[in-house]
N, C-alpha and C positions, 0 to 999 in steps of 0.2 A: 504494500500500500504506500503510495507516494504521500509525503508530507508537504510537498510543494504546493504553494498557494496557486489557485487558479485565477487567472487574470480575467476580469469582466470588462469587456469593451462596450461602452454605451452606444446606443444607436445615435444617429445624427441628431434626432429630435431631443433625446436625453442629454446629449452633449451641449446642445444650444441652451437647454433649460439650466443645466449646471453652470454654464458660463454666465448666463444672465443673473443667476442667484449670486455667484461670486462677485460680479461687478457691482451688485446692489448692496453688498455687505459693507456698511460704514465703518465697522471695526477693522476691516482688513481690505482696504481698497487696492486695486491692481497698481503695480509700479508703473510710473511714467517712463517714457524713453529717456528723459533727463536723469531720473533716479537710477535707471539701469546703467547709463553711461558713467555715472559717478562711482559705481561699485568697483571694488578692488579685490583681488584675491587675498585670502586670509594670510598667506605668507608675507604679503606686503604690509598689512596693517597690524597684525598681532604683535610684532616686536615693539612697536610704538605704544600699544595699549597695555600690554602685560609684561614687557621686558623680554630681552633676547632669550634668556634661559628658559623661561616659562613658554615662550612661543615655540622654541625647539621641541620641548616636551609635548606640546599640543599637536605639533605638525609631524612628529615622527611617524613613520609607517607602523601600522598595527600588525599583529600576528607574527608568525614565524618568518624569519628571513627566507628568501627564496633559495632553493638549492641550485647548485650548478646544473646546467641542462642535462648532462649525462646521469645525474642522480635522481632526477624528478620521476615521480610515478606517472604512468599514463592511464587515462581513463579507458576502460575496456567494456564493451558490450558483447557478451557471449551467452550462448544458450547452454544450460547444464540440466542434468536430470534433477527433478524437483527434490527427490529424497536426499540427494547429495547436498544441495544448497540448504535444505532444512536441517540436516545433520550439523553442518557448520554453524548455521545460525543458532542452533540449540546450545552451542558452546559459549554463547554470550558475546559481549563486546569484544571486538578485535577479530571477528570471524573472517573478515575479508583479508586481514593480514595473515591469518593462518592459511587461507587458500593460497596466498602468494608464497608463503613458506613451503607449502607442499609442492607447488609448481617449481620453485627454485631447487628444492632437493631433487626432484625428478630430472630437471635440466642438468644439474651437476652430475648426478649419477650416470647420465647418458652422455656426458662430455659435450653438452650443447652450449655451455657458457665458456667464454674465453677467460681463462685464468683467474676468475673471481672467486 
């Protein structure tokens, strides 16, 4: 079961009604072209507002650092027998890593991997 959110695309009439409602909202009026032109990227304005050190902390990339190209995992879509997948899933979190480990062990035992 996918946990991905489904995107609802409104009809043209619904989109127009949403736009009219947004434009009529006095608490949140649409930005003017002049306001949009004055906007600056956060990396330009944050150092002045919060200081250089705090700005660097706010702007630093989130998450794990990217691995070198040769070490990155690849996304794979493949078909497997249901009972095999269910058996791995039943082992809990990390089941996909365990499948990778099994495939790696097979590839090593059959000398399919170069010196790794």
